[in-house]
N, C-alpha and C positions, 0 to 999 in steps of 0.2 A: 195286648191288654196292659193296663196300667199296673205298675207295681207300687205298693205303699209300704214304706218302712218307717214312717215318722213315728208310729205308735210303738214300734218294737222296743225302742230304747227304754221305755217305761216298764216293760214287762218284768225286768229284773230289778227295778229300783226298790221295790218293797224289801227284797232280800238284802240289797246293799245298804239299806237304811234301817235295819233292825236295831232296836234299842240297845245301847251300850249297857254292859252289865253293871257299871257303876250307877249309883242312885243319887249322884250329886244333882243339885237343883238345875244347874245350867244344862247338863246333858239330858235331863228329863224334858226340859223345855225344847231343846233342839230336836230331840226325837219326836216330840209331839207336833211341832210345827212342820217338820219334814213329812211326817205321816199324813197330816192334814193336806199338805200340798199334793201328795201322791193320790189322795182320795178324790181331790177336786179337779186336778188339772185335765183329766179326761172328760169332765162333766161341765165345768164352768171355769174358763180361763181367768176371768176377772177375780173370782174368789181365790183361785190357786195363786194368782199374783200377790194378793194380800198376805196369804200365809207365807209366801216366799220372802216378802219384805220383812215380816216378823222374824223369820228364821235368820235373815241377814243381821237384823238389829240385835237380837239376843246373842248371836255368835260374836259380833263386834264388841258388845258390851262386856262379855266374859272373856274376850280374846281367845276363843276356843278354835283351835286350828282345824279340828275335824268338822265342826259346824260350818266354818268358812269354806272349806273344801266342798262339803255337801251342797252348800248354797250355790256355788259356782256350777256344780254338776246339774242341779235342778234348774238353774237359769238356762243352761245349755239346752236342756230338755224342753223348756217352755218356748224358747226361740225356735227350736226345731219344729215343734208342732205348728207354730205360726208361719213356717216356711222361710224364716230369716237364717239361712244356713251359715253365712259368713259370721254373723254375730254369735251363733251357736258354737262355731268352731273356736272362737276366741275364749268363750267361757270353758269349753272342754280343755283347751290348752292350759288355762289357769288351774282347773281342777286336777289335771294330770300332774302338773308340777307339785301341787299340794299333796296329793296322794303318794307321790314318789318320796317326798320328805317324810311322810308318815309310814312309809314302807308297807303300804296296804296293797298287796298284790291283787286281791280280789277286785278292789275298786279301780286299780290301774287297768286291769283287763276290761272292765266294763266301760271305762272311759275310752279305751282304744276302740271298742265296738261302736260307741257313740260317734267318735270321730270318723270311723269308716262309713257310718250311715250318712253323715253330713256330706262327705266327699262323694258318696254314691249319688246323692241328690244333685250335686253340682256336676255330675258326669265326669269326675276325675277318678276313673276306675282304677288306675294303677295305685294311687295313694289309698283309695278305699280298700283294695285287696291287701295292701301292706298292713294297714291297721287291723283288719279282720284276722289275718294270719298271726299277728303279734298277740292278739287277744286269745286266739285258739291255743297257741303255744303255752301261754301262762295258765289257762284253765286246765289243759291236760296235765301240766305239772302239779296243779292243785287238786286234780281228780274231781272237778266239779262237773258232773255229768249234765246237769241242766244248762249250765253256761256253755258247755261244749256244743250242746244241741242248738243253742242260740247262734253260736258262731257258724256252725254248719249251714244253718238256714240263711244267714246273711250272705255267705259265700255263694250259696245256691242262687239267691236272687240276683247277685252281681253277674254271675254267668248267664242267668236268664236274660238280663238286660242286653248282654252281648250276643244273644241268640245262640249260645252254645248250650243247647238243650240237653245234650247227653251229660255234660258236667253238672248242669243245674239239677237234673233229676238225681244224679249220683249223690250230691251233697244233701238234697232234700230227703232222700231215703236214709242217709246217715242220721239226720236230725230226727226223723220219725222213729228209727230203730232205738234211739236213746230214750225217747219219751213215751213210746207206745204202751209200756206196762205201768206207767204212772197214772194217778187219778187225773181226770180232765181238769184243766185249769186254764188261765188266761194265756199261757204259753202256746197252747194248741192253736190259737187263732192265727198266728203268723204262718204256722206250718200248713194248716188247711188252705189258707189263702195262697200260699206259694204253690202248693200242688194244683190248686184250681187254675192258677195262671199257666203252669206248665201244660196241663191238659188243654186249656183254651188255645195256646199257641200251636198245639198240634191238631187243632180242629176237632178235638174230642169234647164237643160242647155239652153233651148230656152228663159226662163224668165231671166236667168243670162245674156245671150248675148244681150237681149233687154235693160237691165239696163246698160251694158257696152257701147252699142251704144249711149244711151242717155248721158252717162258720157263723151264720146268722143266728141259728138256734143257740150256739154257745155264747154269742154276744148278748142275746136276750137274757140268758140265765145268769150272766155275770154283770148285767146292767152296764155294758160297755157300748154306749151310744156312738162314740166317735169311730169305733172300729167297723161299724156297719157300713160306712161309706164305701170302703173298698170292695165289699161283697156286692153291694148294689151296683157299683160300677162294672164289676165283672159280669154280673147277670145281664146288665144292659148291653154289654158287648156281645155276650153269647146270643141273646135274642136278636141283635142286629145281624150277626153273621148267619143266624138261622132264618133270616127274613121275617122276623116278627117285629116290625118297625114300631108299632104303637107301644108294645110292651117295653121295647128298648128305651123309648122316650120317657115312659113312666119311671123306670128305674134310674135313668140319668138324673131326672129331677129329684128323686129321693136322695141320691148321692150329693147333688149340689146343695140341697137344703141342709144336710149335715155339715158339709165342708164350709158353708157360709157361716154357720154358727161358730165354728172354731177358727174362722178367718185364715184358713190355709190357702194362700194364693196359688201355690204350685198345683195342688190337687184340684182347686177350682178351675185353673186354666186347662188342665187335662180334661175335666168333665165337660166344660163348655166346648172344647175342641171336638170331643167325641160326639157331643150332641149336635154340633154343626155338621159333622159328617153324616149323621142320621138324617137330618133335615135335607142335606144335599141329595142323599139317596132317594128321599121322598119327593125331590124336585121342588121343595119349598125354599127357593133361593133367598127370599127375604130373611127368613129365620136362620138360614145357613150363614149369611153375611153377618147377622147380628151376633151369633154365637162365636164365630171365628174371630170377630173383632174383640169380643169380651175376653176370649182366650189370649189374644195378643196383648191386650192391656195388662192383664194379670201376670202373664209371663214376663213382661218388661218390669213390672213392679217387683217381682220376686227374683229377677236376674236369672231366669230359667231359660238358657239359650236354646235348648232343644225344643222347648215349647214355642219360642219366638220363631225358630226356623220352620216348624210344622205349620204354624199359623200363617206365616208369609207364603209358604208353598200352597197351602189350601186356598188362600185368598187369590193367589195368582191363577190357579186352575179355575176357580169359580168366575173370576173376571173374564178369563178367556172363553169359558162356556157361555157367558152372557154377552159376548161380542163387545167387550171393552178391552181391546188389545193394548192400549197405552198403559192402563192401570195394571193389566196382566204382566206386561214387560217390567214395569216398575217394581212390583212385588216379587217377581221372579229374581230380579237382580238383588233385592234385599235378602231373599232366602239364600241365594248362592253366597253372598257376603258373610252371613251368619254361619252357614255350613263350613266355609273355609276357616273361620275363626275357631271352630271347635274340633276340626280334624287334627288328630295327632297320629301320624303314621307309625309312631313307635309304641302306641298304647298296647296293641296286641302282643308285641314282642316283650314289653315290660311285664305284662300279666303272666305270660308263659314263663318268663325268667323267674319271677317271684314264686310261681307255683313249683318250678323245678328246684329252686333253692330250698323251699320248704320241704319238698319230698326228700332231697338229699340230706337235709338236717335230721329229718325223721329217721332215715336209714342209719345215719351215723350214731344217733342216740341209741338205736336198738343194738348196734354193734358194741357200743360202750357198755350197755346194760348186760349184754351177753358175756362180755369179757369179765365184768365185775362178778357176775354170778359164778362163772367158771373159776375165777381166782379164789372165791370164798369156799367153793366145794373142793373136796379132795386135796386140801392143803397139806395133809400128812403123807400123801403118796407122791413123792417127788418125781419118780420115773414117769408115772401116768400123766402128771401135770405137765412135764416137759413135752411128752408126745402130743398132748392135747393142744398146748400153746403153739407147737410147731404146726399142727394141722390148721389152727386158726390163722396163723400167719400166711400159710399157703393159700388158704381160702380168701383171706383179705387181699392178697396180691392178685389172685385170679379175678376176684370180684371187682377190684379197681380197674383191671384190664377190660373186663366186660363193661363196666360202667363208662370207661373212657370211650369204648367203641359205640355204646348206645348214645352217649352225649354227642359224639361226632355225627351219628346218624340223625339225631334230633336237630342239631344245628343245620344240617343239610336240608332237612324238612322245613325248618323255619325260613331258610333262604329261598327255597322254592315257593313257599307260601307268600313270602314278602314280594317275590317277583309276580305272582298271580295277582296279589292285591294292587301292586303298582300298575299292572296292565289293566286291571278292572277300573281303577281310578281314572287313568288316562283315556281309556275307551269311553267311559261314561261321560267324561268332560267333552270329548270330541263329538259324541253323539248329541249331547245337549247343545253344543255350538251349532251343529248342523241343523238340529230341529229349530232352534231360534232363527237361524239364517233363512230356512225355508219359510217360517212363519212371517218373517219380515218381508221377504221377497214376494211370496205368493199371497200373503194376507194384506198387510199394511201397504206394500208397494202397489198391489193391484187396485186397492181402494183409492189410493192417491191418483193412480193413472186414470181410473174411471172418473174421478172428480175433475181432472184436467180436461178430459174429453167433453164433459158437460159444460165446463167454462169456455171451451173453444167455440161453443155455439152461441155464446153471449157476445154482445156488441163490445169489441175491443177498444172502442174509442173512449170508454170509461176508464179513467186512470186506476181506480180501485180494482177493476177487473184485471187490468194489465199487471198490477202489483201482486194480486192473488196468484195469477198464473206463474209469475216469476218465483214466488215463494214455493209453489207446488213443484216447480222444476228443481229448485234447490233441495227440497225435501226428498224428492224421488232419487236424486243423485246421492244424497247423504245415506239414505237407506240402502241403496245399491252398494255403496262403498263399504258400509258396515257389514252387509250380508256377504260380500266377497271376501272381506277380511276374516270373517268367522268361518267361512267354508270356501277356501281357495280352490275353485274348480280347475284353474289353470295348472295347479300342481299335479292334479290327477291326470289331466289331459295332455300336458306338454312337458311335465317334469319339474324337478326342483330348481334347476338353473334358470329357466325361463320365468318360473314363479317368483324367484328372488329379483330378477331383472324388472318384472312388472311392478313388484312392490316398491322397489327403489325408484322407478320412474315416477310413480305417484308422489312419493315423498320429495323428490327433487324439484317438483313444481313450486315448493316453498323456497323463495329466493334467498332466505337466510340460512339455508342448509344445503350442503353438498355431500352426496354419498357416492362413493366409488365401489365397484364390484369387480373382482377378478377370479376366474376359475381356472385351475391348473390340474389336469390329470383326472378330474372327476368324470365318472361314467354313470349315467342314469341307472343302468342295469345292476350296478354294484350293491344297491340297497332297494328294499321294497317300498311300496307306497306309504305304509304306516311309518317306517323309519324316516322317509322324506318329510312327512308331516311333523314328526317330532323335532327334526332339525329346523324346519321352517318356523315352528312355534318358539324354539329357543332363540332364533334370530330376531323374530318379532319382539320378544320380551327384552332382548339386549338393546335393540334400537329404541324401544319405548323408554327404557331406563335412561339412555343417553339423552333423549329429548326432554324427558320429564324432570330428571334430577340433575343432570350434568350440564345442561345448557350448551350442549355441543353444537358447533357449526360445521364440523367436518367429520365424517365417519368413513373408515376404510373397511371393506369386507373382502376376505379371501376364503375361497372354498377349494381345497386341494386334496389330492388323494394319491396313494400308491397301492401296491398289491396288498399291503397289510393294514393300512390305517387311512381313515378319512379325517381331515382337520378343518374346522370352521374357526376363523379368526375375525373378531370384531374389535376395532380400535377407534376411539374417539379422542377429540382434543378438548373435552369438557373439563370441569373444575375438579373431577376426581374426588376421592375420599380416603380416609385413613383405613388401610386394609386390616390393621390390628383390631379395629372395632367392628369388623364384618360379622363376627359371631354374635355381637350384641344386638344386631338388627333383626327384626322379625318380619322381613318382607315376604309376602306371598310370591311375588315374581321370581325372586332368587330361588325359593324352594321349588317352584315349578320347573325352573331350568335344571336344577340339580336332579329332580325326580325324572325328568325326561332323559337326561344324560345317563342316569343309572339304568333306566329301562333299556337303553341302547348298549349296555355293558361298557360304557365309556366313562370319562371323567371330565370335569370342568375346572379350569383354573382362572383366577381373577387376579390381575396385577394392577394396582392403582396407588396413587398418592395425591395429596392435596395439590391442586393447580397443575397437575401433570397428566391429566387424562386417564383413561381406563382401557385396559386390554383384556378381552375375554377369549380364552382358547378352549374349544371343545374338541376332544380327541375320541374318535369312535373306532374300535378295532374291526377290521374286515376279515381277518384270518379265520375267526371262529365260524364264518359262514361256509367255509370250504369243507 
């Protein structure tokens, strides 16, 4: 289910913009225009923009630093609601710099929360969590319970996006515990919506719809029209997964009507995507195509990569279902390209690291507070104080030893989890390659073969017919080559050595290229089929780089092994590159080779220089198998 955080930034703006105690004319006007902006920006964006312009003008005229800072903060909020997250971040950064000069910790915390929300929308989860934790630390220091609840709710939604539902529920409950005894106000909206999302993701649709209904009632009582959209969207999804299709369509349209009013392209793209899925389930392909394409256009306009990937994937699947394999394959390639651009294999590790650092900092602060309290007490009883401090020291040393052991266990768990994720990524990629290969061979290939059979019954004296048959033969061969490259059956049936020889034999048909292959000491039974496939993919990627970027005319390949280690060497005579700039490159191919080598518990070394060719060495240990 869709998460909406665009509105949450505004929930605490009223407090951060309370009138200054001074009664000077400039501060009164600044507070007035800021308050009017807050009153209208959830109702009418154009009117809110006019009040924001007035706030900027009056702040500039009076050279009021606080007013200028608040105007940047409000501008960030306005752009956030519109879905212009990069622009919003720029205004947040200017506001943060201004609040830092003013030494206003409350507004510094709120700006950190706003930055976290923007990066959350951009799917940059590690930066988002970093800003949320910074805001939480400041608010705890200031003992601002309502702001602490907001921070907990933000962190809960971030973990919910990562499908870490136990952590999401934990932080949502922390937020609820803080505000449950307070009078109902606009802050409850985000908490109810977040809980509804968590219930929905666990298929507890009745509980989720109950929370959505409470949220809508609260929105009506507070006249918060903008916030109704997310509850309508949740209800639509709950009805959909409960097989109430028409009710789902009705609530999707309600959400779209509100999102269109506020011109939030990201939310609109999500709504149209969900509506397309409903129509697809209803077998109304025309409406499904229309809504998926609307979602794609809006996602592109908003720079919303996850939305772009989802739209491409849905369109590829729909084209395939409607027997349009060419378009299906095209959109599938686009979806994979977008997916590769947003994958960050370190994101999970960085989030866990930030969470760990935060927890350690919390514990250290508690220890410092305990020591301070102890030092203030019993200051007149020297003997007891000495004994007590000695006990604390022993406890501290034991605790550090315990913490070190726990951290070591945690690092081992992270390593095991990273190995599982790597295996899942590679397995998923190979499964997708095999599926595409089967579709090309059994689907498109068979259709072309059938077309050729029909043409063979036509009079071949016609030149156009002869030309068509020739083109079909070329197409069938090309599809067969692509299919075999994506799913090398010869590797499974005859082993890695023969698979490499067959691959090289095809490439050597190009008269401008010479590839030599030598195998020494390699035994097929020394590694399993999956490991052979990983090495084969590394070799394919290395040769492709030599041909595509290095303009190589000669490539030497060596596959050697002893009892402890297997080595794959690929050397070309291409133009090479500056090895010192390797880390500046962002090539997917190199990352894939490194990922596969890491999966095999091995390492990859690259040696190259300009106009001196390139050498790639992959070393895989065999001793761990024994």
